[in-house]
C-alpha positions in Angstrom: 27.2 18.0 -1.3 23.9 16.6 -2.5 23.0 12.9 -2.0 22.3 10.5 -4.8 19.3 8.3 -4.2 17.6 5.5 -6.1 14.0 4.8 -4.9 11.5 2.1 -5.9 8.0 1.2 -5.0 6.2 -2.1 -5.1 5.1 -3.2 -8.6 1.3 -3.2 -9.3 0.1 -6.4 -10.8 -0.7 -6.0 -14.5 -4.1 -7.6 -14.5 -6.3 -4.9 -13.1 -6.8 -1.2 -12.3 -5.1 0.6 -9.5 -7.2 1.4 -6.4 -6.8 3.8 -3.5 -5.2 1.0 -1.5 -2.3 1.0 -3.9 -2.2 4.8 -3.7 -1.3 4.8 0.0 2.1 3.4 -0.9 2.6 5.3 -4.1 1.7 8.7 -2.5 4.0 8.0 0.4 6.8 7.2 -2.0 6.1 10.2 -4.2 6.1 12.6 -1.3 9.5 11.3 -0.1 10.9 11.5 -3.6 9.6 15.1 -4.1 11.0 16.1 -0.7 14.4 14.8 -1.7 14.4 16.8 -4.9 13.2 19.9 -3.0 16.1 19.4 -0.6 18.5 19.5 -3.5 19.3 15.8 -3.7 19.6 13.8 -6.9 16.7 11.3 -6.5 15.5 8.9 -9.1 12.3 6.8 -8.8 12.2 3.7 -11.0 9.1 1.6 -11.1 7.3 -1.0 -13.3 4.3 -3.2 -13.7 4.6 -6.8 -12.4 3.6 -8.6 -15.6 4.2 -12.3 -15.2 2.4 -15.3 -13.6 -0.4 -17.7 -14.0 -3.2 -15.2 -13.2 -2.3 -13.0 -16.2 -2.0 -16.0 -18.4 -5.5 -17.2 -17.4 -7.1 -13.8 -17.6 -5.8 -13.2 -21.1 -7.1 -16.6 -22.1 -10.6 -15.8 -20.6 -10.6 -12.5 -22.5 -9.6 -14.1 -25.8 -6.4 -12.1 -26.0 -2.7 -12.7 -25.5 -0.8 -12.0 -22.2 1.3 -9.5 -24.1 -1.7 -7.5 -25.3 -3.3 -7.7 -21.8 -0.3 -6.3 -19.9 0.3 -3.6 -22.5 -3.3 -2.4 -22.1 -3.2 -2.5 -18.3 0.2 -0.6 -18.4 -1.4 2.2 -20.4 -4.3 2.3 -17.8 -1.8 2.4 -14.9 0.2 5.2 -16.5 -3.0 7.3 -16.8 -3.7 6.6 -13.1 -0.1 7.6 -12.2 -0.4 10.9 -14.1 -3.9 11.5 -12.6 -2.6 11.3 -9.1 0.4 13.5 -9.8 3.0 10.7 -9.1 6.5 11.5 -10.4 8.4 8.3 -11.3 11.4 8.9 -13.5 10.6 5.7 -15.3 7.6 3.3 -15.3 8.5 0.1 -17.1 7.3 -3.5 -17.2 8.9 -6.7 -15.9 8.1 -8.3 -19.3 11.0 -6.5 -20.9 14.3 -7.5 -22.6 16.2 -5.7 -19.9 14.6 -7.8 -17.2 15.0 -11.0 -19.2 18.8 -10.4 -19.5 19.4 -9.2 -15.9 17.3 -12.1 -14.5 19.3 -14.6 -16.5 22.6 -13.0 -15.4 21.6 -13.1 -11.7 20.5 -16.7 -12.0 23.7 -17.8 -13.7 25.8 -16.0 -11.0 23.8 -17.7 -8.2 24.2 -21.1 -10.0 27.9 -20.7 -10.5 28.3 -19.8 -6.8 26.4 -23.0 -5.8 23.2 -21.3 -4.6 20.9 -23.1 -7.1 19.8 -26.7 -6.4 17.3 -29.0 -8.1 15.2 -31.7 -6.6 12.0 -33.7 -7.5 8.9 -32.7 -5.6 5.2 -33.8 -5.8 2.8 -31.2 -7.1 -0.9 -31.1 -7.9 -1.7 -31.5 -11.6 -4.9 -30.6 -13.5 -5.4 -33.3 -16.1 -8.2 -31.5 -17.8 -6.1 -28.4 -18.4 -2.8 -30.3 -18.7 -1.0 -28.0 -16.3 0.6 -28.0 -12.8 -1.4 -25.9 -10.4 0.1 -22.9 -8.6 -0.8 -22.8 -4.9 -3.4 -20.1 -5.4 -5.2 -22.1 -8.1 -6.2 -25.0 -5.9 -8.5 -25.0 -2.9 -9.5 -27.6 -0.3 -9.8 -28.3 3.3 -7.2 -27.0 5.7 -5.0 -29.9 6.8 -4.6 -28.3 10.2 -8.1 -27.2 11.3 -10.3 -28.7 8.6 -11.8 -25.4 7.4 -13.0 -25.9 3.8 -12.3 -23.7 0.7 -8.8 -22.7 1.7 -6.0 -21.8 -0.8 -3.1 -24.2 -1.4 -0.6 -22.3 0.7 -2.2 -21.1 3.9 -5.5 -21.2 5.8 -7.4 -17.9 6.3 -9.1 -19.4 9.4 -6.2 -20.7 11.5 -3.2 -19.1 9.6 -1.5 -22.5 9.2 0.9 -22.8 6.2 1.3 -26.0 4.3 1.9 -27.6 0.8 -1.0 -27.7 -1.6 -0.6 -31.5 -1.7 -1.6 -31.6 2.0 -5.1 -30.1 1.3 -8.2 -32.2 2.1 -10.2 -32.9 -1.1 -8.4 -30.4 -3.3 -10.2 -28.9 -6.3 -8.6 -27.1 -9.2 -9.8 -23.5 -9.5 -9.0 -23.6 -13.2 -11.2 -26.5 -14.4 -13.1 -27.5 -11.2 -11.7 -31.0 -11.5 -10.0 -33.0 -8.8 -6.2 -32.7 -9.4 -3.8 -35.6 -9.2 -0.3 -35.6 -7.7 2.7 -35.8 -10.1 6.4 -35.6 -9.5 8.3 -32.7 -11.1 11.9 -31.5 -11.0 12.1 -27.9 -9.7 14.8 -25.3 -9.1 15.5 -23.9 -5.7 17.4 -20.9 -4.4 19.4 -22.1 -1.3 18.3 -19.3 1.0 19.8 -21.0 4.0 23.3 -20.3 2.7 22.7 -16.6 3.6 21.4 -17.0 7.2 24.4 -15.3 8.8 24.4 -12.5 6.3 20.7 -11.9 6.7 20.8 -12.0 10.5 23.4 -9.1 10.3 21.6 -7.2 7.5 18.1 -7.3 9.0 19.5 -5.9 12.3 21.6 -3.2 10.6 18.9 -0.5 10.6 17.8 -1.1 7.1 14.4 -2.3 8.3 11.8 -1.0 10.8 12.2 -2.7 14.2 8.8 -4.5 13.9 9.7 -5.9 10.5 13.1 -7.0 11.7 11.5 -8.7 14.6 9.0 -10.5 12.4 11.8 -11.7 10.0 13.8 -13.0 12.9 11.1 -15.7 13.3 12.0 -17.0 9.9 15.7 -16.8 10.7 15.3 -18.5 14.0 13.1 -21.3 12.5 15.8 -22.0 9.9 15.5 -20.8 6.3 14.2 -23.2 3.7 15.2 -23.5 0.1 13.0 -21.2 -2.1 11.3 -22.7 -5.1 12.1 -20.3 -8.0 10.7 -22.3 -10.9 7.3 -23.0 -12.4 6.3 -25.6 -15.0 4.9 -24.8 -18.4 2.5 -23.4 -19.3 3.4 -20.2 -17.6 3.7 -16.6 -18.7 7.2 -15.5 -17.8 10.9 -16.0 -18.6 12.2 -19.4 -19.5 15.0 -20.5 -17.2 18.3 -20.7 -19.1 19.2 -24.2 -20.2 15.6 -25.5 -19.9 12.7 -25.9 -22.3 9.7 -26.3 -19.9 10.7 -24.4 -16.7 10.0 -20.7 -16.0 11.2 -18.3 -13.4 8.7 -17.9 -10.6 7.2 -14.3 -10.8 8.8 -13.4 -7.4 12.3 -14.0 -8.8 12.1 -11.6 -11.7 9.7 -9.1 -10.1 12.2 -7.3 -7.8 14.9 -7.6 -10.6 12.4 -5.4 -12.4 13.7 -2.5 -10.3 17.2 -2.9 -11.9 15.6 -3.4 -15.4 13.6 -0.2 -15.0 16.8 1.7 -13.9 18.6 0.3 -16.9 15.8 1.4 -19.2 15.9 4.9 -17.7 19.7 5.0 -18.3 19.1 4.4 -22.0 17.7 8.0 -22.0 20.0 9.6 -19.5 23.2 8.0 -20.5 24.2 7.2 -16.9 26.2 4.1 -15.8 23.2 2.4 -14.2 25.2 -0.7 -13.3 27.6 1.2 -11.1 24.7 2.1 -8.8 24.2 -1.6 -8.1 27.8 -2.5 -7.3 29.0 -3.0 -3.7 30.3 0.2 -2.3 28.2 2.5 -4.5 27.6 5.9 -3.0 24.0 5.8 -4.4 21.5 5.2 -1.6 18.9 2.5 -2.5 15.5 2.5 -0.9 12.4 0.4 -1.4 8.8 1.4 -0.4 6.6 -1.7 0.1 3.6 -3.1 1.9 4.1 -5.2 5.0 2.6 -8.2 3.3 5.7 -8.6 1.1 8.3 -7.8 3.7 9.7 -11.4 3.6 10.5 -11.1 -0.1 12.3 -7.7 0.3 13.8 -8.4 3.7 15.1 -12.0 3.0 14.9 -13.3 -0.5 15.8 -10.1 -2.4 18.9 -9.1 -0.3 20.1 -12.7 -0.4 19.8 -12.8 -4.2 21.6 -9.5 -4.6 24.4 -10.5 -2.2 24.8 -14.0 -3.7 25.0 -12.6 -7.2 27.7 -10.0 -6.3 25.4 -6.9 -6.2 24.9 -4.3 -3.4 22.0 -4.6 -0.9 19.4 -1.8 -0.1 20.1 0.9 2.4 16.5 0.8 3.6 13.2 -1.1 3.1 10.3 1.0 4.2 7.1 -0.9 5.0 3.6 0.5 5.5 0.4 -1.0 6.8 -2.9 -1.7 5.0 -5.6 0.8 4.1 -9.1 0.5 5.5 -12.0 2.7 4.5 -14.2 3.7 7.4 -12.5 1.0 9.5 -13.4 -1.7 7.1 -11.4 -3.6 4.6 -12.0 -2.3 1.1 -15.0 -4.0 -0.6 -16.8 -3.4 -3.9 -20.1 -4.4 -2.4 -19.7 -1.7 0.3 -18.6 0.8 -2.3 -15.2 1.2 -0.7 -12.9 -0.7 -3.1 -12.4 2.5 -5.1 -10.4 2.6 -8.3 -8.2 5.6 -9.1 -10.3 6.3 -12.2 -13.6 6.3 -10.2 -12.1 8.7 -7.6 -10.7 11.1 -10.1 -14.1 11.4 -11.9 -15.5 13.1 -8.8 -12.7 14.3 -6.6 -9.2 15.8 -7.4 -6.0 14.0 -6.4 -4.5 16.5 -4.0 -7.1 16.3 -1.2 -6.4 12.5 -0.9 -2.7 13.1 -1.2 -2.9 15.6 1.7 -5.1 13.3 3.8 -2.8 10.4 3.5 0.2 12.6 4.3 -1.6 13.9 7.4 -2.0 10.3 8.6 1.2 8.7 7.5 4.2 8.0 9.8 7.3 5.8 9.7 5.6 2.8 11.4 3.9 -0.2 9.9 0.4 0.4 11.4 -2.6 0.2 9.2 -4.2 3.5 8.1 -7.9 4.3 8.0 -9.5 6.6 5.5 -12.4 8.0 7.4 -14.5 9.6 4.7 -16.3 12.1 7.0 -13.0 13.1 8.5 -11.4 13.4 5.1 -14.0 16.0 4.0 -13.7 17.9 7.3 -9.9 18.0 7.4 -9.4 18.9 3.7 -11.9 21.7 3.9 -10.5 23.0 7.2 -6.8 22.7 6.5 -6.3 23.3 2.8 -9.3 25.5 1.9 -9.8 27.2 5.2 -6.2 27.7 6.2 -3.8 27.5 3.3 -5.4 28.8 0.1 -7.4 31.2 2.2 -4.2 33.2 2.8 -3.8 33.9 -0.9 -7.4 34.6 -1.6 -7.6 37.1 1.2 -4.5 39.1 0.1 -4.3 38.8 -3.7 -7.4 40.9 -4.5 -6.0 44.0 -2.8 -2.6 43.7 -4.6 -4.3 43.2 -8.0 -7.0 45.8 -7.8 -5.3 48.6 -5.8 -1.6 48.2 -6.6 -1.6 47.1 -10.2 -0.5 43.6 -9.2 2.7 44.7 -7.6 4.0 43.8 -4.1 5.3 46.5 -1.7 8.8 47.9 -2.4 10.1 47.2 1.1 9.6 44.6 3.8 8.2 45.9 7.1 10.9 45.7 9.7 8.3 44.8 12.4 7.7 41.5 10.5 11.4 40.6 10.1 11.6 38.3 13.1 8.3 36.7 12.4 9.3 35.8 8.8 12.6 34.4 10.1 10.7 32.2 12.4 8.6 30.9 9.5 11.6 30.1 7.3 13.5 28.6 10.3 10.7 26.1 10.7 11.9 24.4 7.6 14.6 22.5 9.4 12.1 20.7 11.6 9.6 20.1 8.8 12.3 18.8 6.4 13.6 16.5 9.1 10.1 15.0 9.5 9.9 14.5 5.7 13.2 12.7 5.8 12.1 10.4 8.5 8.8 9.8 6.7 6.9 11.3 9.6 4.6 13.1 7.2 1.8 13.5 9.7 4.1 15.5 12.0 5.2 17.7 9.1 1.6 18.5 8.2 0.8 19.5 11.8 3.8 21.8 11.9 2.8 23.4 8.5 -0.8 23.9 9.7 0.4 25.7 12.8 2.2 28.1 10.5 -0.9 28.5 8.3 -3.0 29.2 11.4 -0.4 31.8 12.5 -0.5 33.5 9.1 -4.3 33.7 9.2 -4.4 35.0 12.7 -1.9 37.7 11.8 -3.9 38.8 8.7 -7.1 38.8 10.9 -5.4 41.1 13.4 -4.0 43.4 10.7 -7.4 43.8 9.1 -6.4 45.0 5.7 -10.0 45.2 4.6 -10.6 47.8 7.3 -7.5 49.8 6.5 -8.4 49.8 2.8 -11.3 52.1 3.5 -8.8 54.9 4.4 -6.9 56.0 1.2 -4.1 57.4 3.4 -3.3 54.0 4.7 -2.9 52.3 1.3 0.8 51.7 1.9 0.0 49.7 5.0 -2.5 47.6 3.1 0.0 46.8 0.4 2.6 45.8 3.0 0.2 43.6 5.0 -0.9 41.8 1.8 2.8 41.5 0.7 3.6 39.8 4.0 0.6 37.6 3.8 1.5 36.4 0.3 5.0 35.7 1.3 3.7 33.7 4.2 1.6 31.8 1.7 4.7 31.3 -0.5 6.6 29.7 2.4 3.8 27.4 3.4 3.2 26.2 -0.1 6.9 25.5 -0.5 6.8 23.3 2.5 3.7 21.6 1.1 5.1 21.2 -2.4 6.0 17.5 -2.0 2.4 16.8 -1.0 0.6 19.3 -3.2 2.6 19.6 -6.5 -0.3 21.0 -8.5 -1.0 23.8 -6.0 2.7 24.4 -5.9 2.8 24.8 -9.7 -0.2 27.1 -9.6 1.5 29.2 -6.8 4.6 29.5 -8.9 2.5 30.9 -11.8 0.5 33.1 -9.5 3.5 34.6 -7.8 5.8 34.7 -10.9 8.5 32.9 -9.0 10.1 29.5 -8.4 9.4 27.7 -5.1 12.7 26.6 -3.5 14.0 26.4 0.0 17.0 28.6 -0.6 14.9 31.3 -2.3 12.8 31.6 0.9 15.6 33.5 2.6 14.7 36.6 0.7 11.0 37.6 0.7 9.4 38.8 -2.5 9.1 42.6 -2.6 8.7 45.1 -5.5 7.6 42.1 -7.5 4.8 41.7 -10.0 2.3 38.9 -9.5 -0.5 37.5 -11.6 -4.3 37.7 -11.0 -5.2 35.1 -8.4 -7.3 32.1 -9.5 -9.0 29.7 -7.1 -6.6 26.8 -6.3 -8.9 24.5 -4.5 -12.6 24.2 -3.7 -14.4 22.6 -0.8 -15.1 18.9 -0.9 -18.9 18.2 -0.6 -20.3 15.1 1.0 -22.3 14.5 -2.2 -19.0 13.9 -4.0 -18.1 11.1 -1.6 -21.5 9.5 -2.1 -21.0 9.6 -5.9 -17.7 7.8 -5.5 -19.2 5.2 -3.3 -22.2 4.7 -5.6 -20.1 4.5 -8.7 -18.0 1.8 -7.0 -21.1 -0.2 -6.0 -22.5 0.1 -9.5 -19.3 -1.3 -10.9 -20.1 -4.6 -9.2 -21.2 -7.2 -11.8 -24.9 -8.1 -11.5 -25.5 -11.5 -9.8 -25.7 -14.3 -12.3 -29.1 -15.9 -12.8 -29.4 -19.2 -11.0 -28.2 -22.1 -13.1 -27.8 -25.8 -12.8 -24.8 -26.4 -10.6 -21.9 -28.5 -11.8 -19.0 -30.0 -9.9 -17.0 -27.0 -10.9 -19.5 -24.5 -9.5 -20.3 -26.0 -6.1 -18.0 -27.2 -3.3 -18.8 -30.9 -2.6 -20.7 -31.6 0.6 -18.8 -32.9 3.5 -19.2 -36.5 4.6 -22.6 -37.2 6.2 -22.9 -37.2 10.0 -25.6 -38.7 12.2 -27.9 -36.8 14.6 -25.9 -38.3 17.4 -22.8 -36.7 15.9 -24.5 -33.4 15.8 -25.8 -33.6 19.3 -22.2 -33.8 20.5 -21.6 -30.1 19.4 -22.2 -27.7 22.2 -23.2 -24.3 20.7 -23.3 -21.4 23.1 -24.1 -17.7 22.9 -20.9 -15.7 23.6 -20.4 -12.0 24.2 -17.2 -10.6 22.8 -15.7 -8.6 25.7 -12.3 -7.9 24.1 -10.8 -8.2 20.6 -7.2 -7.6 19.6 -5.2 -8.0 16.4 -2.7 -10.8 16.6 0.9 -9.6 16.0 2.4 -11.5 13.1 -0.9 -12.7 11.7 -2.6 -10.7 9.0 -6.0 -12.5 9.3 -6.4 -13.5 13.0 -8.2 -11.6 15.8 -7.8 -12.7 19.4 -11.2 -12.8 21.0 -12.1 -12.9 24.7 -15.5 -14.5 24.9 -17.9 -14.4 27.9 -20.0 -17.6 27.9 -21.6 -17.0 31.2 -19.8 -19.4 33.4 -16.3 -18.5 32.2 -14.4 -16.5 29.6 -12.5 -18.2 26.7 -9.8 -17.1 24.4 -10.4 -17.9 20.7 -8.4 -17.0 17.7 -10.6 -16.3 14.7 -9.6 -15.6 11.1 -12.1 -12.7 10.6 -9.8 -9.7 10.6 -10.4 -9.1 6.8 -14.1 -8.6 7.6 -14.1 -6.9 11.0 -11.8 -4.3 12.6 -11.2 -5.7 16.2 -12.7 -2.6 17.8 -16.0 -3.1 16.0 -16.4 -6.6 17.5 -16.4 -5.6 21.2 -19.8 -5.8 22.7 -21.3 -8.0 20.0 -22.8 -11.4 20.7 -22.0 -14.4 18.6 -22.2 -18.2 18.6 -19.3 -20.5 19.4 -18.6 -24.2 19.5 -17.9 -24.4 23.3 -16.8 -28.0 23.5 -14.2 -28.0 20.7 -10.9 -29.4 22.0 -8.5 -26.5 22.7 -5.8 -26.2 20.0 -2.3 -24.9 20.6 -1.3 -22.3 18.0 2.0 -20.4 17.9 0.1 -17.3 19.1 -1.5 -19.1 22.1 -4.2 -21.6 23.1 -7.5 -21.3 21.2 -10.3 -22.7 23.3 -13.3 -22.9 20.9 -14.5 -21.8 17.5 -16.6 -18.8 16.5 -19.2 -19.5 13.8 -19.3 -17.4 10.7 -20.9 -17.6 7.2 -19.8 -16.2 3.8 -17.3 -17.0 1.0 -14.4 -15.7 3.1 -12.1 -12.7 3.1 -14.0 -9.4 3.6 -17.3 -11.1 2.9 -17.6 -13.0 6.2 -20.2 -12.6 8.8 -20.3 -13.7 12.4 -23.6 -15.3 13.5 -25.4 -13.1 16.0 -28.1 -14.7 18.0 -31.6 -13.2 18.4 -32.2 -10.3 20.7 -32.6 -11.4 24.3 -30.0 -14.1 24.2 -27.6 -14.1 27.1 -24.0 -15.3 27.3 -23.8 -19.0 28.0 -27.3 -19.8 26.6 -27.2 -23.0 24.6 -28.2 -22.7 21.0 -30.4 -25.6 19.8 
């Protein structure tokens, strides 16, 4: 009996194009969905654009358009990207829909009736010039924990501290550049703590990867706080029922968008969509997401569903981030590559295969090594897979009128059974999202097929007219091997699978593999994939770099343009700072912190441990052996990850554009910098 599955992937934000970082998740999801369909299961993939929030409102205003027009335009662009990369959602919708408005209101009313919605007055930052309350990401100031300037209103990129925007030192509105004031405002909260026991059980029930369950246990152990689900007007979103100036926070209605997209799909299919969301449903519900939103899908979302009387997911599958050549994606480096830019120079399937070859069921980050990408695609797909068909098809077309041999050679019966028997291992790897292991198994089969054809040498036998039957049988076996291999690769390479079906005049299915194709007409072979050339990669990188806006001409600075200078210090104050050359002898990522790197620094007389918020700019492995400058006499600070004994100096606006200060050549660890 086939399974019934409902699958979702994270919603792309509707204010910009998709890039290859997005594709890591969407390709992972698409492969798993296509595998389920290949295995004979009923699998639906519902998806949508995330279309609400202050950034969309402000961007529409800056472009002189409406939020509705902006999100409609971006949705069209996203749909083109989805088609271009051969993704196969059953429905791609938008969270700004009537379905989502109604379901969000229903869930809110259910939670409210059950006592899970509370209100209280809180202090928030207010931009008097723009007459609006400021979301956390639209205010910057000094970190109240470590003092680092230019930090967002929710967390510090340097020390990873979390805080309220009202705690910032010298906050500045990112909307107007003015200094905001503090105002009281009544807000609505979801009483997340009411679900602590339920979430402790659910997060340990096997629905989450162990590393995600462990991370979420920190939230549970610290005690769950009420979750602010409201935003003040002006805000682009859904008005909270019973209010006139309060809107649902985007993270409340965004996951409900999964349900809304499913309902929208049901309007075409006629299914009872609501039954799939009831407790006890036999439909399996799975979410594919990035690790950065695990708390929303592992805590808030299941609690909302449970509190409103709906079922919870069977599984939440998290993946890590994508780096390009071991660096965070950056437009200036040419590595923040949009889907559109990629497809102008390289087809979709090579990247689909490369991601598949690297993906597994863990949450580790994945690196797109562009040199390795070229080598692997050319070796595996061109040199091993399509090579099988190109070597055999010509003989069948030219010498045997496009018809396969009438009988299957008995000597190859056991070998063929081994090939089709491998599907059990390969399909199990697909099911467990161990795509890399599946690709390795398939490539072993492709290597075996090529070796067999090499040993059989049909091109040699073809010179002897009396051995024509042998040539036909060898090529028939080879093309059947190709059929099996492409069937296994179909979830990853849907376009090549479709070309193979047209070429072999057959349907690719697991059950049909039991009987090899014999006495069967095929079409003339057409090349299915060509080699990737390094020049294509360079064109992609160059096009990405060129898409960077030209630097603006220098202009007179205003208070809105330049961060205010810090309070003056005296020369005596500065002389207290002990700057030392330090050699980085070890660098490790910090578990549970997306931005921190744990550095072991040799300063000559001793080694120090320092936690630095530079992971967005540097892979830890790239830091080992470098020299930098550190503040050696900074009072050690206890962090939840350990004791940080100093501070590394860096320059730049932050994020991926951050550079450690390397001393001149010849500097030695411990040397004082003056």
